N, C-alpha and C positions, 0 to 999 in steps of 0.2 A: 848440523845436528844429527846425531846418530838415531837410528830407528830400531825399535824392538816391537815385535808383534805379540799381541795378547790373544791367545787361542780361545776365543769365546765369541758367540753371537749375542751375548747378553750385554745390552747397552749400559745397564746399571754397573756392571763390573768394570767396563772400560772406563767409565767416569771415575769410579773409585780408584782404580789403578793409576790413572793419569794423575790424580791428586797425590797419591802416596809416592809414586815415583818422582814427582816433581820436587818433593821435599829433599830428596837425597841426590838425585841425578837430574837437575833441570835441563841438562844438555841432551837427555834421552827423550825422544818422542815416542809415546806409546800409540800404536795404531791398531785398529780393530782388524779382525780376521774375517775375510770374505770367501774363504775356500770351503771345500766340502767338509762336513762335520763327521769326524770319525765315530765309530761305534765305541761307546764307553763301556766296555765289558770287563773292566777291572773290578776286583772285589775289595780294593782299598782306595783311600783317597790318593795315595802316592801313585798307585797303578793307573788310575784314571787321569791324573794330572800329566803323567808322562805320555800316555797315549795321545792326549790333545796337543801337548807341546811338540812332540815328534812330528805329528801331522802338519802343524803350522810351520815348523821350521823347514820341512821338506817341500811344502807348497810355495813358500815365499823366499826361501834362501836366506832368511833373516834369523837372528837369535829370537827365540820364542819363549814366552812365559805362558804358563797355564795354571789355573787355580782349580782345585777340586775341593769343595767345602760343603759343610753341612752342620747339622746339629746332632749332638750325641747326648742322649738322655740316660742318666745313670740307672734309673729303675727299669729301663727298657733294655739294659745290657749294651748301651751304646747306640741303639737305633734312635732315629731313622738312619744316621750315619750316611753311607754312600748313596742311600736311597732317599735322601732328604727331599730332593726336587720332585720325586715321583711317589711320595708317600701315599697320596690318595689316588694314584693312577698316572698313566703316561701322558695325560693332558698337561702336566706341569702346572696345575692350578694352585697358586700359592695360598689363596683363601681356603681352598678345600684341604690342603695339607695341614694348615694351622688348625682348622676345625676338627679334623680327624685326630690330630695329636692331643688337642685339649680334651676331646671326648674320651680318648684312651686313658688320660690321666685324671679324669673327673673325680675319682674317689681317692686320689693320692694326696695326702696332706702336705702342706708347705715344706716341712723339714725334709721331705723325700723327693722334692721336685728339682734336685740339682741337675744341671746340664752344662754343656760347654759347646760353644761354636768352635769348629775346627777348620783350619785352612791349611792345605798343603799346596805349596807352589813348586812347580817344576820349571827349571831353566834348561833349555836345550839349545846349544850353540852348534850349528852345522859346520861341517868341514868346509873351509873357504880358502881357496888359493894355497893349498898345501898345509894350511894350519889345521891341526887336529881338532875335531869336534869335542864336545863335552856335555855331560848331563849332571844336573844337581837337583836335589830335592830338599826342601826345608818345610818345617811345620810350625804353626802358631795355634795356641789354644786360648780361648777367652772364657773363663769359668763364670758361672752364674746359676740362675734357677729360672724356672718357667712360671709366668703369671697364670692366673686362672681364667683370664679373658684378655683379648687384645686391647692395647692402648697406644694411641699415637698413630700418625699417618706418615711418618718418615720411614726411610729405609725401604727394605723389601723382604720377601721371604718370611722368615720366622722372627724378624726384628720386633714386631709389635707384641710378642709374648716373652721375649728374653730380657731378663733383669740381670745385668752384669754385677759381679761381686764388688768391683772396684769403684764404688761410689758411696757417698754418705748415706747411712741407713735412713736418716730423717728426710732425705730427698730422693729416694729410690725411684727410678724411672725405667721403663722398658726402652730398648734401643729405638723403637718407633717414635719415642719422644725426644730423642737426641738430635742435635743438629748434625749435618753431614760432616762438618769439621771435627766435632767431638768423636764421632764414630771412626773417621779415618785415622785419628790419632791413637785410638785405643783398641781397635777391633782385632779379631783373629788374623785378618789379612795384614794389618799393620805389624802385628807381632811376627808373623812369618816373614814379612818383608825386611824387618830388622836383621834377620838372619841371612837374608839374601843380599843385603847391601854390599858386603865384601866381594861377593861373586860378580855383581854388576859393575863394581869399580874396575874389574879386570877386563871388561869388554872393550 
């Protein structure tokens, strides 16, 4: 079985990627990254994803995947964006991030609460035994809108306040109310991964 390292210390993301990768490349084992965490000083999702993937590939010598993702709210000009994990401060407190975002949108009516989850995945293949290395970046977007209060205990991050567009209006749920299987099949990461599949097939 081939191995590919996922450049994150976030156990939730490792589980998600293992499930997503298994659907298309069951012969690839996704392993977590235990090396030093690079400084994510990029100003775009793509920039940060490449920083992480390059660091993991250099540290392990394996092909590396890195995801930089977040939520982009239309009325906030695309924010929190790359600052999604730190929206309420560098403690990376998910509950505080959600509470601050909801407070900022407290007076925004439902028709103007459009948002998208964005996932940018970088694949970095190191130079191995004379074979040239390569870098690729793909993106997936999951459109929807924000609820006025959290609902559901599933997922993580902003999932409990994100209502995807692609579901029946009569049975709308936040992603916090979705099963892991439902989310893995429809999420922004799944959409980005669909674009990544042809690249992984060449590994």
